[in-house]
Biopython code that builds the backbone (N, CA, C, O; Angstrom):
import numpy as np
from Bio.PDB.StructureBuilder import StructureBuilder

atoms = [
    (1, "UNK", "N", (32.721, 64.710, 251.913)),
    (1, "UNK", "CA", (33.081, 64.749, 253.316)),
    (1, "UNK", "C", (34.540, 64.311, 253.462)),
    (1, "UNK", "O", (34.958, 63.311, 252.879)),
    (2, "UNK", "N", (35.294, 65.058, 254.232)),
    (2, "UNK", "CA", (36.706, 64.765, 254.466)),
    (2, "UNK", "C", (36.848, 63.686, 255.537)),
    (2, "UNK", "O", (36.130, 63.709, 256.536)),
    (3, "UNK", "N", (37.773, 62.736, 255.337)),
    (3, "UNK", "CA", (37.990, 61.697, 256.347)),
    (3, "UNK", "C", (38.513, 62.290, 257.659)),
    (3, "UNK", "O", (39.185, 63.321, 257.643)),
    (4, "UNK", "N", (38.213, 61.653, 258.785)),
    (4, "UNK", "CA", (38.720, 62.149, 260.069)),
    (4, "UNK", "C", (40.250, 62.102, 260.124)),
    (4, "UNK", "O", (40.882, 61.222, 259.538)),
    (5, "UNK", "N", (40.819, 63.053, 260.830)),
    (5, "UNK", "CA", (42.271, 63.146, 260.955)),
    (5, "UNK", "C", (42.867, 61.870, 261.542)),
    (5, "UNK", "O", (43.946, 61.446, 261.129)),
    (6, "UNK", "N", (42.182, 61.259, 262.489)),
    (6, "UNK", "CA", (42.689, 60.037, 263.119)),
    (6, "UNK", "C", (42.887, 58.926, 262.090)),
    (6, "UNK", "O", (43.865, 58.181, 262.156)),
    (7, "UNK", "N", (41.955, 58.817, 261.137)),
    (7, "UNK", "CA", (42.085, 57.800, 260.081)),
    (7, "UNK", "C", (43.242, 58.130, 259.155)),
    (7, "UNK", "O", (44.012, 57.247, 258.777)),
    (8, "UNK", "N", (43.366, 59.392, 258.792)),
    (8, "UNK", "CA", (44.431, 59.807, 257.879)),
    (8, "UNK", "C", (45.809, 59.587, 258.489)),
    (8, "UNK", "O", (46.745, 59.209, 257.783)),
    (9, "UNK", "N", (45.944, 59.818, 259.789)),
    (9, "UNK", "CA", (47.246, 59.668, 260.432)),
    (9, "UNK", "C", (47.690, 58.215, 260.516)),
    (9, "UNK", "O", (48.861, 57.948, 260.785)),
    (10, "UNK", "N", (46.785, 57.273, 260.292)),
    (10, "UNK", "CA", (47.158, 55.856, 260.246)),
    (10, "UNK", "C", (47.879, 55.528, 258.941)),
    (10, "UNK", "O", (48.551, 54.502, 258.843)),
    (11, "UNK", "N", (47.743, 56.392, 257.945)),
    (11, "UNK", "CA", (48.335, 56.166, 256.623)),
    (11, "UNK", "C", (49.725, 56.782, 256.478)),
    (11, "UNK", "O", (50.471, 56.428, 255.566)),
    (12, "UNK", "N", (50.074, 57.705, 257.378)),
    (12, "UNK", "CA", (51.350, 58.418, 257.294)),
    (12, "UNK", "C", (52.018, 58.452, 258.665)),
    (12, "UNK", "O", (51.432, 58.016, 259.655)),
    (13, "UNK", "N", (53.239, 58.969, 258.721)),
    (13, "UNK", "CA", (53.965, 58.989, 259.994)),
    (13, "UNK", "C", (53.793, 60.275, 260.800)),
    (13, "UNK", "O", (54.148, 60.322, 261.977)),
    (14, "UNK", "N", (53.246, 61.324, 260.167)),
    (14, "UNK", "CA", (53.066, 62.582, 260.901)),
    (14, "UNK", "C", (52.083, 63.487, 260.171)),
    (14, "UNK", "O", (51.750, 63.264, 259.007)),
    (15, "UNK", "N", (51.633, 64.504, 260.875)),
    (15, "UNK", "CA", (50.749, 65.493, 260.261)),
    (15, "UNK", "C", (51.478, 66.234, 259.148)),
    (15, "UNK", "O", (50.889, 66.565, 258.119)),
    (16, "UNK", "N", (52.759, 66.489, 259.362)),
    (16, "UNK", "CA", (53.554, 67.184, 258.346)),
    (16, "UNK", "C", (53.567, 66.396, 257.039)),
    (16, "UNK", "O", (53.361, 66.960, 255.964)),
    (17, "UNK", "N", (53.807, 65.104, 257.136)),
    (17, "UNK", "CA", (53.824, 64.251, 255.942)),
    (17, "UNK", "C", (52.472, 64.277, 255.248)),
    (17, "UNK", "O", (52.399, 64.321, 254.020)),
    (18, "UNK", "N", (51.405, 64.250, 256.032)),
    (18, "UNK", "CA", (50.063, 64.297, 255.468)),
    (18, "UNK", "C", (49.827, 65.593, 254.693)),
    (18, "UNK", "O", (49.277, 65.573, 253.592)),
    (19, "UNK", "N", (50.240, 66.698, 255.263)),
    (19, "UNK", "CA", (50.057, 67.997, 254.605)),
    (19, "UNK", "C", (50.843, 68.060, 253.303)),
    (19, "UNK", "O", (50.327, 68.520, 252.285)),
    (20, "UNK", "N", (52.083, 67.602, 253.333)),
    (20, "UNK", "CA", (52.915, 67.635, 252.126)),
    (20, "UNK", "C", (52.329, 66.725, 251.040)),
    (20, "UNK", "O", (52.269, 67.111, 249.873)),
    (21, "UNK", "N", (51.899, 65.524, 251.423)),
    (21, "UNK", "CA", (51.332, 64.583, 250.457)),
    (21, "UNK", "C", (50.032, 65.120, 249.867)),
    (21, "UNK", "O", (49.815, 65.026, 248.659)),
    (22, "UNK", "N", (49.173, 65.679, 250.703)),
    (22, "UNK", "CA", (47.904, 66.220, 250.220)),
    (22, "UNK", "C", (48.136, 67.414, 249.293)),
    (22, "UNK", "O", (47.446, 67.563, 248.285)),
    (23, "UNK", "N", (49.094, 68.250, 249.629)),
    (23, "UNK", "CA", (49.397, 69.403, 248.786)),
    (23, "UNK", "C", (49.948, 68.970, 247.429)),
    (23, "UNK", "O", (49.568, 69.518, 246.394)),
    (24, "UNK", "N", (50.836, 67.993, 247.441)),
    (24, "UNK", "CA", (51.418, 67.507, 246.184)),
    (24, "UNK", "C", (50.342, 66.898, 245.292)),
    (24, "UNK", "O", (50.278, 67.185, 244.097)),
    (25, "UNK", "N", (49.492, 66.051, 245.888)),
    (25, "UNK", "CA", (48.433, 65.413, 245.101)),
    (25, "UNK", "C", (47.416, 66.446, 244.623)),
    (25, "UNK", "O", (46.908, 66.336, 243.506)),
    (26, "UNK", "N", (47.111, 67.443, 245.446)),
    (26, "UNK", "CA", (46.184, 68.508, 245.046)),
    (26, "UNK", "C", (46.700, 69.254, 243.828)),
    (26, "UNK", "O", (45.939, 69.568, 242.913)),
    (27, "UNK", "N", (48.001, 69.537, 243.820)),
    (27, "UNK", "CA", (48.593, 70.214, 242.656)),
    (27, "UNK", "C", (48.468, 69.345, 241.410)),
    (27, "UNK", "O", (48.173, 69.850, 240.327)),
    (28, "UNK", "N", (48.690, 68.039, 241.560)),
    (28, "UNK", "CA", (48.544, 67.132, 240.419)),
    (28, "UNK", "C", (47.113, 67.172, 239.878)),
    (28, "UNK", "O", (46.903, 67.217, 238.666)),
    (29, "UNK", "N", (46.143, 67.156, 240.776)),
    (29, "UNK", "CA", (44.742, 67.200, 240.355)),
    (29, "UNK", "C", (44.429, 68.506, 239.636)),
    (29, "UNK", "O", (43.709, 68.506, 238.637)),
    (30, "UNK", "N", (44.963, 69.615, 240.133)),
    (30, "UNK", "CA", (44.724, 70.913, 239.497)),
    (30, "UNK", "C", (45.393, 70.996, 238.123)),
    (30, "UNK", "O", (44.958, 71.761, 237.262)),
    (31, "UNK", "N", (46.456, 70.204, 237.922)),
    (31, "UNK", "CA", (47.139, 70.168, 236.627)),
    (31, "UNK", "C", (46.418, 69.281, 235.623)),
    (31, "UNK", "O", (46.797, 69.227, 234.453)),
    (32, "UNK", "N", (45.369, 68.580, 236.081)),
    (32, "UNK", "CA", (44.591, 67.773, 235.160)),
    (32, "UNK", "C", (44.708, 66.271, 235.335)),
    (32, "UNK", "O", (44.091, 65.522, 234.578)),
    (33, "UNK", "N", (45.478, 65.804, 236.306)),
    (33, "UNK", "CA", (45.570, 64.372, 236.560)),
    (33, "UNK", "C", (44.194, 63.868, 236.988)),
    (33, "UNK", "O", (43.480, 64.575, 237.699)),
    (34, "UNK", "N", (43.810, 62.672, 236.577)),
    (34, "UNK", "CA", (42.476, 62.175, 236.940)),
    (34, "UNK", "C", (42.408, 61.769, 238.407)),
    (34, "UNK", "O", (43.383, 61.281, 238.978)),
    (35, "UNK", "N", (41.229, 61.982, 239.010)),
    (35, "UNK", "CA", (41.035, 61.522, 240.384)),
    (35, "UNK", "C", (40.792, 60.017, 240.363)),
    (35, "UNK", "O", (40.254, 59.483, 239.393)),
    (36, "UNK", "N", (41.187, 59.340, 241.431)),
    (36, "UNK", "CA", (41.080, 57.883, 241.474)),
    (36, "UNK", "C", (40.072, 57.408, 242.522)),
    (36, "UNK", "O", (40.053, 56.232, 242.886)),
    (37, "UNK", "N", (39.238, 58.328, 243.002)),
    (37, "UNK", "CA", (38.152, 57.975, 243.909)),
    (37, "UNK", "C", (36.855, 58.523, 243.338)),
    (37, "UNK", "O", (36.849, 59.491, 242.579)),
    (38, "UNK", "N", (35.770, 57.889, 243.715)),
    (38, "UNK", "CA", (34.457, 58.346, 243.271)),
    (38, "UNK", "C", (33.893, 59.279, 244.331)),
    (38, "UNK", "O", (33.484, 58.837, 245.404)),
    (39, "UNK", "N", (33.872, 60.558, 244.029)),
    (39, "UNK", "CA", (33.362, 61.564, 244.959)),
    (39, "UNK", "C", (32.737, 62.706, 244.174)),
    (39, "UNK", "O", (33.228, 63.068, 243.104)),
    (40, "UNK", "N", (31.668, 63.269, 244.694)),
    (40, "UNK", "CA", (31.063, 64.412, 244.009)),
    (40, "UNK", "C", (31.850, 65.714, 244.213)),
    (40, "UNK", "O", (31.577, 66.715, 243.550)),
    (41, "UNK", "N", (32.814, 65.697, 245.119)),
    (41, "UNK", "CA", (33.582, 66.908, 245.416)),
    (41, "UNK", "C", (34.463, 67.300, 244.229)),
    (41, "UNK", "O", (34.994, 66.453, 243.510)),
    (42, "UNK", "N", (34.595, 68.599, 244.054)),
    (42, "UNK", "CA", (35.486, 69.132, 243.022)),
    (42, "UNK", "C", (36.686, 69.827, 243.653)),
    (42, "UNK", "O", (37.520, 70.398, 242.950)),
    (43, "UNK", "N", (36.770, 69.776, 244.986)),
    (43, "UNK", "CA", (37.861, 70.440, 245.696)),
    (43, "UNK", "C", (39.093, 69.534, 245.703)),
    (43, "UNK", "O", (39.029, 68.413, 246.209)),
    (44, "UNK", "N", (40.211, 70.004, 245.150)),
    (44, "UNK", "CA", (41.411, 69.171, 245.049)),
    (44, "UNK", "C", (41.927, 68.638, 246.383)),
    (44, "UNK", "O", (42.364, 67.489, 246.454)),
    (45, "UNK", "N", (41.886, 69.445, 247.437)),
    (45, "UNK", "CA", (42.403, 68.991, 248.726)),
    (45, "UNK", "C", (41.516, 67.876, 249.287)),
    (45, "UNK", "O", (42.028, 66.885, 249.809)),
    (46, "UNK", "N", (40.208, 68.027, 249.186)),
    (46, "UNK", "CA", (39.284, 66.999, 249.659)),
    (46, "UNK", "C", (39.498, 65.699, 248.897)),
    (46, "UNK", "O", (39.543, 64.625, 249.496)),
    (47, "UNK", "N", (39.627, 65.794, 247.591)),
    (47, "UNK", "CA", (39.853, 64.604, 246.758)),
    (47, "UNK", "C", (41.173, 63.940, 247.157)),
    (47, "UNK", "O", (41.235, 62.719, 247.303)),
    (48, "UNK", "N", (42.220, 64.740, 247.331)),
    (48, "UNK", "CA", (43.529, 64.193, 247.708)),
    (48, "UNK", "C", (43.459, 63.463, 249.045)),
    (48, "UNK", "O", (44.016, 62.373, 249.182)),
    (49, "UNK", "N", (42.784, 64.046, 250.027)),
    (49, "UNK", "CA", (42.672, 63.403, 251.336)),
    (49, "UNK", "C", (41.869, 62.108, 251.250)),
    (49, "UNK", "O", (42.208, 61.125, 251.908)),
    (50, "UNK", "N", (40.814, 62.099, 250.448)),
    (50, "UNK", "CA", (40.039, 60.870, 250.258)),
    (50, "UNK", "C", (40.893, 59.792, 249.597)),
    (50, "UNK", "O", (40.835, 58.626, 249.987)),
    (51, "UNK", "N", (41.682, 60.178, 248.599)),
    (51, "UNK", "CA", (42.554, 59.215, 247.922)),
    (51, "UNK", "C", (43.592, 58.634, 248.872)),
    (51, "UNK", "O", (43.861, 57.433, 248.838)),
    (52, "UNK", "N", (44.172, 59.468, 249.713)),
    (52, "UNK", "CA", (45.157, 58.996, 250.692)),
    (52, "UNK", "C", (44.487, 58.061, 251.685)),
    (52, "UNK", "O", (45.031, 57.006, 252.010)),
    (53, "UNK", "N", (43.315, 58.439, 252.167)),
    (53, "UNK", "CA", (42.607, 57.628, 253.156)),
    (53, "UNK", "C", (42.209, 56.258, 252.604)),
    (53, "UNK", "O", (42.265, 55.262, 253.324)),
    (54, "UNK", "N", (41.811, 56.204, 251.342)),
    (54, "UNK", "CA", (41.395, 54.945, 250.732)),
    (54, "UNK", "C", (42.576, 54.112, 250.246)),
    (54, "UNK", "O", (42.387, 53.001, 249.749)),
    (55, "UNK", "N", (43.783, 54.634, 250.383)),
    (55, "UNK", "CA", (44.960, 53.888, 249.964)),
    (55, "UNK", "C", (45.176, 53.873, 248.463)),
    (55, "UNK", "O", (45.973, 53.081, 247.960)),
    (56, "UNK", "N", (44.478, 54.736, 247.745)),
    (56, "UNK", "CA", (44.624, 54.799, 246.287)),
    (56, "UNK", "C", (45.850, 55.613, 245.888)),
    (56, "UNK", "O", (46.362, 55.484, 244.776)),
    (57, "UNK", "N", (46.307, 56.444, 246.805)),
    (57, "UNK", "CA", (47.522, 57.226, 246.612)),
    (57, "UNK", "C", (48.413, 56.898, 247.800)),
    (57, "UNK", "O", (47.996, 57.013, 248.953)),
    (58, "UNK", "N", (49.627, 56.494, 247.514)),
    (58, "UNK", "CA", (50.533, 56.141, 248.599)),
    (58, "UNK", "C", (51.511, 57.278, 248.860)),
    (58, "UNK", "O", (51.778, 58.110, 247.993)),
    (59, "UNK", "N", (52.028, 57.288, 250.063)),
    (59, "UNK", "CA", (52.986, 58.307, 250.473)),
    (59, "UNK", "C", (54.324, 57.620, 250.645)),
    (59, "UNK", "O", (54.481, 56.772, 251.524)),
    (60, "UNK", "N", (55.294, 57.981, 249.811)),
    (60, "UNK", "CA", (56.635, 57.424, 249.917)),
    (60, "UNK", "C", (57.420, 58.220, 250.936)),
    (60, "UNK", "O", (57.569, 59.436, 250.813)),
    (61, "UNK", "N", (57.921, 57.527, 251.938)),
    (61, "UNK", "CA", (58.714, 58.171, 252.980)),
    (61, "UNK", "C", (60.189, 58.120, 252.584)),
    (61, "UNK", "O", (60.701, 57.044, 252.275)),
    (62, "UNK", "N", (60.880, 59.260, 252.588)),
    (62, "UNK", "CA", (62.302, 59.242, 252.275)),
    (62, "UNK", "C", (63.078, 58.567, 253.400)),
    (62, "UNK", "O", (62.690, 58.621, 254.567)),
    (63, "UNK", "N", (64.165, 57.943, 253.027)),
    (63, "UNK", "CA", (65.022, 57.330, 254.038)),
    (63, "UNK", "C", (65.739, 58.427, 254.801)),
    (63, "UNK", "O", (66.095, 59.464, 254.242)),
    (64, "UNK", "N", (65.945, 58.181, 256.083)),
    (64, "UNK", "CA", (66.671, 59.153, 256.887)),
    (64, "UNK", "C", (68.008, 58.560, 257.286)),
    (64, "UNK", "O", (68.163, 57.340, 257.346)),
    (65, "UNK", "N", (68.933, 59.391, 257.548)),
    (65, "UNK", "CA", (70.258, 58.937, 257.925)),
    (65, "UNK", "C", (71.125, 60.114, 258.288)),
    (65, "UNK", "O", (70.655, 61.252, 258.264)),
    (66, "UNK", "N", (72.372, 59.879, 258.622)),
    (66, "UNK", "CA", (73.253, 60.959, 259.053)),
    (66, "UNK", "C", (73.523, 61.989, 257.969)),
    (66, "UNK", "O", (73.837, 63.137, 258.283)),
    (67, "UNK", "N", (73.408, 61.607, 256.688)),
    (67, "UNK", "CA", (73.693, 62.549, 255.607)),
    (67, "UNK", "C", (72.455, 63.264, 255.118)),
    (67, "UNK", "O", (72.541, 64.053, 254.176)),
    (68, "UNK", "N", (71.286, 63.013, 255.734)),
    (68, "UNK", "CA", (70.054, 63.658, 255.316)),
    (68, "UNK", "C", (69.560, 64.573, 256.414)),
    (68, "UNK", "O", (69.708, 64.273, 257.599)),
    (69, "UNK", "N", (68.979, 65.678, 256.022)),
    (69, "UNK", "CA", (68.441, 66.644, 257.000)),
    (69, "UNK", "C", (66.977, 66.385, 257.214)),
    (69, "UNK", "O", (66.334, 67.084, 257.997)),
]
sb = StructureBuilder()
sb.init_structure("model")
sb.init_model(0)
sb.init_chain("A")
sb.init_seg("    ")
for serial, (resi, resn, name, xyz) in enumerate(atoms, 1):
    if name == "N":
        sb.init_residue(resn, " ", resi, " ")
    sb.init_atom(name, np.array(xyz, "f"), 0.0, 1.0, " ", f" {name:<3s}", serial, name[0])
structure = sb.get_structure()
């Protein structure tokens, strides 16, 4: 079961960040990286979202400033 969006958004600053983080982690899982949550799911996106929600995978936010887009 996928965590509710409201819970996931507490872990990141925006929906965009959540999508990028979940996609990156999903690719890692598909490349063979081990999952760090106990779940019967084999779907990489579901596993990635569970890992983000449980705080087992962190999302690094890039610094923003006048020289960054």
